[in-house]
C-alpha positions in Angstrom: 32.5 -4.9 -9.3 29.8 -6.6 -11.1 28.2 -9.1 -8.4 26.3 -12.1 -9.7 24.4 -12.7 -6.2 23.1 -10.4 -3.6 25.4 -12.2 -1.1 28.3 -10.9 -3.1 26.8 -7.4 -3.3 26.5 -7.2 0.5 30.0 -8.4 1.1 31.5 -5.9 -1.4 29.5 -2.8 -0.5 29.7 -3.2 3.3 33.5 -3.5 3.0 34.2 -1.0 0.2 31.9 1.8 1.4 32.1 1.0 5.3 32.1 4.4 6.5 29.7 6.2 4.2 25.8 6.5 4.8 23.9 3.8 3.1 20.4 4.4 4.2 18.7 7.0 6.4 15.3 8.4 7.5 14.9 12.1 6.8 15.5 13.7 10.1 15.9 10.2 11.6 18.5 7.5 11.9 21.6 7.0 9.7 22.8 3.6 8.8 26.5 3.3 7.4 27.4 0.4 5.1 29.5 -1.0 7.9 26.5 -1.0 10.2 24.4 -2.5 7.4 26.6 -5.4 7.5 26.3 -5.9 11.3 22.5 -5.8 11.0 22.3 -8.1 8.3 24.4 -10.7 10.2 22.1 -10.1 13.4 19.1 -10.9 11.3 20.5 -13.9 9.6 21.3 -15.3 13.2 17.5 -14.5 14.2 16.2 -16.5 11.1 18.5 -19.5 11.9 17.3 -19.5 15.6 13.8 -20.2 14.2 14.9 -23.3 12.2 14.8 -21.5 8.7 16.9 -23.1 5.9 18.1 -22.1 2.4 15.1 -22.0 0.1 12.7 -21.1 2.8 10.2 -18.1 2.2 10.3 -15.0 4.4 7.7 -12.3 3.8 8.7 -8.6 4.3 5.7 -6.3 4.8 6.8 -2.9 6.0 6.9 0.8 5.2 10.2 2.2 3.8 13.1 2.5 6.3 16.7 1.4 6.6 15.8 -1.9 8.2 13.6 -2.9 5.2 17.0 -3.1 3.1 18.6 -5.0 6.1 15.9 -7.5 6.2 15.9 -7.9 2.4 19.7 -8.5 2.1 19.8 -10.7 5.3 17.2 -13.1 3.9 18.7 -13.3 0.4 22.2 -13.4 1.3 21.6 -16.3 3.7 20.2 -18.3 0.6 16.5 -17.9 1.6 13.8 -16.4 -0.5 12.5 -12.9 0.3 8.7 -12.1 -0.4 8.4 -8.3 -0.4 4.6 -7.4 -0.1 3.2 -4.0 -1.2 1.8 -2.3 1.9 -1.5 -1.3 0.1 -2.8 -5.0 -0.4 -5.9 -5.6 1.4 -6.1 -7.9 4.5 -7.6 -10.7 2.5 -4.9 -10.4 -0.2 -2.1 -10.3 2.6 -3.5 -13.6 4.0 -3.5 -15.2 0.5 -0.1 -14.0 -0.3 1.3 -15.4 2.9 -0.3 -18.8 2.4 0.3 -18.9 -1.4 4.1 -18.0 -0.9 4.5 -20.7 2.0 6.3 -18.1 4.0 7.6 -19.4 7.3 8.6 -16.1 8.7 7.6 -12.4 8.6 9.3 -9.0 8.9 6.5 -6.4 9.7 6.4 -2.8 10.6 4.2 -1.8 13.4 1.5 0.1 11.5 1.0 -2.9 9.2 0.9 -5.6 11.7 -2.5 -4.8 12.8 -3.9 -5.4 9.3 -2.8 -9.1 9.4 -5.3 -11.7 10.2 -4.6 -13.4 13.5 -4.7 -16.9 11.9 -2.2 -16.0 9.1 0.3 -14.7 11.8 -0.1 -17.7 14.2 1.0 -20.1 11.2 4.3 -18.3 11.0 7.4 -19.7 12.8 8.9 -16.3 13.4 7.6 -12.7 13.3 10.0 -9.8 13.7 9.4 -6.0 14.1 11.3 -4.1 11.2 11.5 -1.1 13.5 14.1 -2.6 15.9 14.6 -6.1 14.4 13.2 -7.5 17.6 11.3 -10.8 17.8 7.5 -10.5 18.2 6.6 -14.1 18.1 8.4 -17.4 17.6 6.9 -20.8 17.4 9.9 -22.8 16.3 13.2 -23.0 18.1 15.1 -25.5 15.9 18.7 -24.9 14.6 18.5 -23.6 11.0 21.2 -23.1 8.5 22.2 -20.7 5.7 24.1 -21.2 2.3 26.0 -19.2 -0.1 23.5 -18.5 -3.0 24.4 -19.2 -6.6 23.5 -16.8 -9.3 20.6 -19.2 -10.6 19.0 -19.6 -7.3 15.7 -17.9 -6.4 16.1 -14.8 -4.5 12.6 -13.2 -4.4 9.0 -13.7 -5.1 7.1 -10.6 -5.9 3.4 -10.4 -5.9 2.2 -8.2 -8.7 -0.9 -5.9 -8.3 -2.7 -6.9 -11.3 -5.4 -4.6 -12.9 -7.1 -7.7 -14.5 -6.6 -10.5 -12.1 -5.5 -11.8 -8.8 -1.8 -11.3 -7.8 0.8 -13.6 -9.2 4.1 -14.4 -7.5 7.0 -13.5 -9.9 10.1 -15.5 -9.2 13.3 -13.5 -9.7 16.8 -15.1 -9.3 20.0 -13.5 -7.8 21.4 -13.0 -11.4 18.3 -11.3 -12.5 18.3 -8.9 -9.9 22.1 -8.2 -10.1 21.8 -7.8 -13.9 19.8 -4.6 -13.2 22.9 -3.0 -11.8 24.7 -3.2 -15.1 21.6 -2.2 -17.0 20.9 0.8 -14.9 24.5 1.9 -14.8 24.9 1.8 -18.5 21.9 4.1 -19.0 22.7 6.5 -16.1 25.8 6.2 -13.9 25.7 7.0 -10.2 28.4 7.0 -7.6 29.0 7.6 -3.9 28.4 11.3 -4.1 24.8 10.8 -5.2 21.8 11.1 -2.9 18.5 9.2 -3.8 15.4 10.3 -2.2 13.0 7.2 -2.0 9.3 7.9 -2.1 7.9 4.8 -3.7 7.3 1.6 -1.8 10.5 -0.6 -1.7 8.3 -3.8 -2.2 7.8 -2.2 -5.9 10.3 -3.9 -8.0 11.1 -0.5 -9.8 12.1 1.0 -6.5 13.8 -2.0 -5.1 16.1 -2.8 -8.0 16.8 0.9 -9.1 16.2 2.7 -5.9 17.9 0.3 -3.5 20.1 -2.3 -5.0 21.5 -0.1 -7.8 22.7 2.7 -5.3 23.8 0.1 -2.7 26.1 -1.3 -5.2 27.6 2.0 -5.9 28.1 3.4 -2.4 25.4 6.0 -2.8 23.0 7.3 0.0 19.4 6.6 0.0 17.0 8.8 2.1 13.6 7.6 3.1 10.4 9.5 4.4 7.9 8.1 7.0 4.7 9.5 5.4 2.9 9.5 2.0 4.6 11.8 -0.5 2.0 14.6 -0.7 3.2 18.0 -1.9 3.0 19.3 1.6 5.4 16.5 2.8 7.7 16.6 -0.1 8.5 20.3 -0.6 10.3 20.6 2.9 12.0 17.4 2.5 13.4 18.1 -0.9 14.8 21.3 0.4 16.6 19.4 3.2 17.7 16.4 1.4 18.6 18.0 -2.0 18.5 14.8 -3.9 20.5 14.1 -7.1 18.3 11.1 -8.1 14.6 10.5 -7.6 12.2 7.8 -8.9 8.5 8.6 -9.1 5.4 7.3 -10.6 3.7 9.5 -13.2 0.9 10.4 -10.5 3.2 12.4 -8.4 4.7 14.8 -11.4 1.1 14.9 -13.0 -0.4 16.4 -10.0 2.4 18.9 -9.6 2.0 20.0 -13.3 -1.8 20.1 -13.1 -2.2 21.9 -9.7 1.0 24.1 -9.5 1.5 24.9 -13.3 -1.5 24.3 -15.5 -4.0 25.7 -13.0 -2.0 28.9 -12.6 -1.7 29.4 -16.4 -5.5 28.9 -16.7 -6.6 30.9 -13.8 -7.7 33.9 -15.7 -8.5 34.9 -19.3 -5.2 36.9 -19.4 -3.1 33.8 -18.8 -5.2 31.6 -21.0 -4.6 33.9 -23.9 -0.9 34.1 -23.2 -0.7 30.3 -22.8 -2.0 29.7 -26.2 1.0 31.1 -27.8 3.6 28.3 -28.4 6.6 30.6 -27.9 5.1 32.3 -24.8 4.2 28.8 -23.4 7.7 27.5 -23.9 9.1 30.5 -22.1 6.6 30.1 -19.1 7.4 26.4 -18.9 11.1 27.4 -18.8 10.6 29.8 -16.0 8.3 27.2 -14.1 11.1 24.6 -14.7 13.7 26.7 -13.0 11.4 27.1 -10.0 10.5 23.6 -9.9 14.2 22.5 -9.9 14.8 25.0 -7.0 11.9 23.2 -5.1 13.7 19.8 -5.7 16.7 21.2 -3.9 18.8 22.5 -6.8 20.9 19.3 -7.3 18.5 16.9 -9.3 20.1 15.4 -12.2 18.0 12.4 -12.7 14.2 12.1 -12.3 13.2 8.7 -13.3 9.4 8.1 -14.2 7.9 4.7 -14.5 5.4 2.3 -13.5 2.5 3.7 -15.6 2.0 5.8 -18.7 2.8 9.4 -18.3 0.4 12.0 -19.4 1.7 13.5 -22.8 1.0 17.1 -21.8 3.0 16.7 -18.5 5.9 15.2 -20.4 5.7 18.1 -22.8 5.9 20.5 -19.9 9.0 18.7 -18.5 10.7 18.6 -21.8 10.1 22.4 -22.3 10.9 23.2 -18.7 14.2 21.3 -19.1 13.7 19.1 -16.1 16.2 16.3 -16.1 13.6 13.5 -16.5 13.7 10.2 -18.2 11.0 7.6 -18.7 11.9 3.8 -18.2 9.9 0.9 -19.5 9.7 -2.5 -17.7 7.8 -5.0 -15.7 8.1 -6.9 -12.4 8.6 -10.0 -14.5 11.8 -8.4 -15.9 13.1 -7.0 -12.6 12.1 -4.4 -14.2 14.0 -2.4 -16.8 13.8 -3.3 -20.4 14.1 0.2 -22.2 15.3 3.8 -21.1 17.5 6.6 -22.0 19.4 9.4 -20.1 17.8 12.7 -19.5 20.0 14.3 -22.3 18.5 11.8 -24.7 14.7 11.8 -24.1 12.2 12.0 -26.9 8.6 13.0 -26.3 6.3 9.9 -25.9 9.2 7.3 -26.1 10.6 5.1 -23.4 13.9 5.2 -25.1 15.7 2.3 -26.9 16.1 -1.3 -25.6 18.5 -1.1 -22.5 22.0 -2.4 -22.9 21.9 -6.2 -22.5 18.2 -6.4 -23.6 16.6 -7.5 -26.7 13.3 -6.5 -27.8 11.1 -7.4 -30.7 7.6 -6.9 -32.0 5.5 -9.8 -33.0 2.2 -10.0 -35.0 3.0 -6.6 -36.4 0.0 -4.8 -38.1 1.5 -3.5 -41.4 -0.9 -0.5 -41.4 0.2 0.8 -37.9 3.7 -0.9 -37.5 2.5 -1.9 -34.1 2.7 -5.4 -32.3 3.2 -7.0 -29.1 6.6 -6.3 -27.3 8.6 -9.4 -26.5 11.7 -9.3 -24.5 14.9 -11.4 -23.9 16.7 -10.2 -20.9 19.1 -11.4 -18.3 16.7 -10.1 -15.8 13.7 -12.2 -16.8 11.7 -14.2 -14.2 12.0 -17.8 -13.8 8.0 -18.0 -14.0 5.0 -17.5 -11.6 5.3 -19.2 -8.3 3.0 -22.4 -8.2 1.4 -21.3 -11.5 2.7 -23.2 -14.5 -0.2 -22.5 -16.7 0.4 -18.6 -16.3 4.2 -19.2 -16.7 3.7 -21.2 -20.0 1.3 -18.3 -21.4 4.0 -15.7 -20.5 6.8 -17.1 -22.9 6.8 -17.6 -26.6 7.8 -20.9 -27.9 11.5 -19.7 -28.6 11.7 -18.4 -24.9 11.0 -14.6 -25.3 8.9 -13.0 -22.5 5.6 -11.7 -23.7 5.0 -8.4 -22.2 1.4 -7.9 -23.2 2.2 -4.3 -24.3 1.6 -2.9 -27.7 4.4 -0.9 -29.1 6.2 0.4 -32.1 9.6 1.3 -33.0 10.7 4.4 -34.9 13.5 4.3 -37.5 16.2 4.8 -34.7 15.0 1.9 -32.5 13.3 4.0 -30.0 10.3 2.3 -28.4 6.8 3.9 -28.2 4.3 2.0 -25.9 0.7 2.5 -27.1 -1.0 0.5 -24.4 -2.0 -3.0 -23.1 -3.3 -5.5 -25.5 -5.9 -6.5 -23.2 -7.2 -3.0 -22.9 -7.3 -2.5 -26.7 -10.8 -1.9 -28.1 -11.6 -2.8 -31.7 -13.8 -0.2 -33.3 -16.7 -0.8 -35.6 -14.6 -0.9 -38.8 -11.8 -2.8 -37.4 -9.8 0.1 -35.8 -7.6 -0.4 -32.9 -8.5 1.9 -30.1 -6.1 2.4 -27.1 -8.1 3.7 -24.1 -4.9 4.9 -22.4 -4.2 7.5 -25.1 -7.8 8.7 -24.7 -7.3 8.8 -20.9 -4.1 10.8 -21.2 -6.2 13.5 -22.9 -8.9 13.3 -20.3 -6.5 13.4 -17.5 -4.8 16.6 -19.0 -8.1 18.5 -18.4 -7.7 20.9 -15.3 -10.9 19.6 -13.7 -10.3 15.9 -14.0 -8.4 13.6 -11.5 -8.8 10.1 -13.1 -10.6 8.4 -15.9 -11.3 5.3 -17.6 -12.5 4.7 -21.2 -14.6 1.7 -21.9 -16.8 0.3 -24.5 -20.6 0.1 -24.0 -22.8 -1.2 -26.8 -20.4 -0.1 -29.5 -19.9 3.4 -28.1 -16.8 4.8 -26.3 -17.7 6.0 -22.7 -15.5 8.0 -20.4 -16.1 7.4 -16.6 -14.4 10.4 -15.0 -13.7 11.3 -11.3 -13.6 15.1 -11.1 -11.3 17.2 -8.9 -13.7 18.8 -6.5 -10.9 21.0 -5.1 -10.2 22.5 -8.4 -13.8 22.9 -9.2 -14.6 24.6 -5.8 -11.7 26.9 -6.5 -12.9 28.0 -9.8 -16.5 28.3 -9.1 -17.7 30.0 -5.8 -21.0 28.0 -5.4 -19.9 24.8 -6.9 -21.5 22.5 -4.3 -24.9 24.6 -4.5 -25.0 24.7 -8.2 -23.2 21.3 -8.9 -26.3 19.6 -10.6 -26.7 22.5 -12.9 -23.1 23.0 -13.8 -22.4 19.2 -14.1 -24.0 18.6 -17.5 -22.1 21.7 -19.0 -19.1 20.5 -17.6 -19.4 16.9 -19.2 -20.3 18.7 -22.4 -17.0 20.9 -22.0 -15.0 17.7 -21.4 -16.5 16.0 -24.3 -15.6 18.7 -26.7 -12.2 19.0 -25.2 -11.3 15.5 -25.6 -12.9 14.9 -29.0 -11.0 17.9 -30.6 -7.7 16.1 -29.5 -8.2 12.6 -30.6 -8.6 10.8 -34.0 -12.0 10.2 -35.5 -12.6 6.8 -34.3 -11.3 7.4 -30.7 -13.9 10.1 -30.0 -16.1 9.4 -26.9 -19.9 9.4 -27.1 -20.5 10.1 -23.2 -19.0 11.2 -20.2 -20.2 9.6 -16.9 -19.2 11.1 -13.5 -17.8 8.7 -10.9 -18.6 10.3 -7.6 -16.2 8.1 -5.5 -12.5 7.6 -6.7 -11.6 4.7 -8.6 -10.5 1.5 -7.0 -6.6 1.1 -7.5 -4.0 -1.4 -7.3 -1.3 -0.9 -4.7 0.7 0.7 -7.5 -2.0 3.2 -8.1 -3.3 1.8 -11.3 -7.0 1.6 -11.7 -8.6 -2.0 -11.6 -10.1 -1.7 -15.1 -12.1 -5.0 -14.6 -14.2 -3.3 -12.1 -15.5 -0.7 -14.5 -15.8 -2.5 -17.8 -19.0 -3.9 -19.4 -16.9 -5.7 -22.2 -17.7 -9.4 -22.4 -15.0 -11.6 -21.1 -13.1 -8.8 -19.1 -12.3 -9.2 -15.4 -11.2 -12.8 -16.0 -7.5 -14.0 -16.1 -8.5 -16.3 -18.8 -9.8 -15.8 -22.2 -8.4 -14.4 -25.3 -6.8 -11.0 -25.4 -9.3 -8.5 -27.0 -8.3 -7.6 -30.5 -6.0 -10.6 -31.0 -7.5 -11.2 -34.5 -6.6 -7.7 -35.6 -2.9 -8.3 -35.4 -2.0 -10.2 -38.6 0.9 -12.6 -38.7 3.2 -10.1 -40.6 6.9 -9.3 -40.0 8.3 -9.8 -36.5 9.7 -6.2 -36.5 12.9 -7.4 -34.5 15.3 -4.8 -32.9 
């Protein structure tokens, strides 16, 4: 079945897979598809008791749990509009989102309820606990109504966690969200025998579309955990759940690679010498990959990675270790998937070809580099940004293609390689296009670096680096006492390490230590505008840096 609305999806799945487990907490409650249907109807009645009507906005601020999905489907199936909010937004941002979205009701988990300003909560007509679906507060007791939604009706407003501006509300229709089912299924089919382990926030479109809506449409089982996915939490869960499918952001697998694999192979001179040999390294990676697959439960057949750029060294390890990974490319504005491939088809550094049903093209292609901005035409594209017509107009080309803001290139087979964000691009002294993300990927592959940002200062490239103090303390016995003396040597080592691996015009001039961790968005991307000295950055307005360096050449359509 190919549903056109979330209403159709709920009716089909709750009937077709009634006795199967839909969602469960690890070592907690299990909710069947039939029970999902009953709870969805219960929540719909609660919404109507508070006077809500089709088109009204309902916010959802909760940690992952089966009732998150219940609330999401209850709101959208009733013809109302869900506003899923990332849990890591600040209190100020939460209040802004509730106001801007014009939400009339809120579903909220206990832990997050205390972060909401009282004034914001008191303006709502209805507040419901996600834990047990009980009403916490109700200001309105009028009779409401629901309606069967149509494919082109607005289903969700998702507020992005921008690295360069305030959050914007992405408007996604029922048709856009349901189209992701077919797109995902054409790349990697799943079925009722699959088990998903969900570790990313459901309010992230990546997890919501591919990790909740897609498996729900196929009768699969999704398991949630109630704590952050640290290694100490994940390892026992993986052994118990034994997932077949898991979606992660690069940060998770990069930490596993650096701390569990790379650190071991660089722990002493003997291992470092062995690791330099390509054939020995590949063998060691194969052994480490087998061990990693055992840690993941032994059944994993799809490890989806998305949400940010994956470090090249980490990906090389996954490829040589034969881990069944795949990198997807997309944005919240496209619900999200635009490009991707199955694990058997991956190519190092590529996000795969355009997804089935999606068209991608490059515009303003630089003939020298064959790179241009990626534009997309997809059935999953947003309607626009809620109450922001100016930003909406800027997001689309004159002929209606969505402007991703990403710089990319295609190889001869049509496989897409993302180079970085256009807004982050730095123009070198001789007009070279420098992509900080590529330099940062090299920096972050260093065993003693946790995070980094490359920025431009007075015509020089400077690396802001947050060092991994745990790794340093493990390597050097008296690190804290000798930190001042050793730091300059460490910076010099990092400088030489990076500059030996990047092209001439991407070499950094200085390494600056950041004692505190970088401020990040709720999706764990560094807020670049807080650390840049470049003129005009940190503002949502203004031209994209480097626009003039992309000449009006062939459009590079694919």
